[in-house]
C-alpha angles and dihedrals in degrees: 000000000000120000124239090255093055092048090052091047091054099038100046099061091042089052092048095049089050091049094047087051091053091049091049090051091055090047089055094046088047094055097238114155088204115106125221093254092049089050087056089050091051089047090052092047092051093056095038106055102187098036122148132196092273091056093055092044089051094045096048095035090237128141113258091243093057088048091049092055092050090047095049088048094050090046090051088051090052095242095119142021132210107225123188112245107241091217096048120026094197093058119083115202114211111229129187112235126217089260088050093051090049094051090045091053091047092054092042088061090050091048091049088052088054095048091047088056098048091045091052116130093025118118122227092259091054091049092049089051090050090051092048091051095043089047094051092048091048092049092055093042091053094050099045124094109236093221 
């Protein structure tokens, strides 16, 4: 018989993939050209004002070359700009444009719709407990060295 920890370690990633899939379907139906990983990148950039390519690569555990291709695509779409850092001309800060903010808001509404659906049938206390558990797990994961 598996332990609760083993069950969570299997169920949580599966649940996340399923929710991501539902969000991606909503994004396709909504006609947005933004892909789910790019939405995550916009979300990161909106909360990290002076982020550079290396920050994104480290946060998402992606190779810098993979990140470069994604950023080039997002820049061509007009969702981000690379701006020279006034204190270090070699450094290019990544800034979300007005168009990037608009597409982020649109996808955030789609994401909220999906989460409302998957949380359907849960009462407020259950949702609060879920938030508390996820917040606890996230806090530990963010402060743990992956090595």
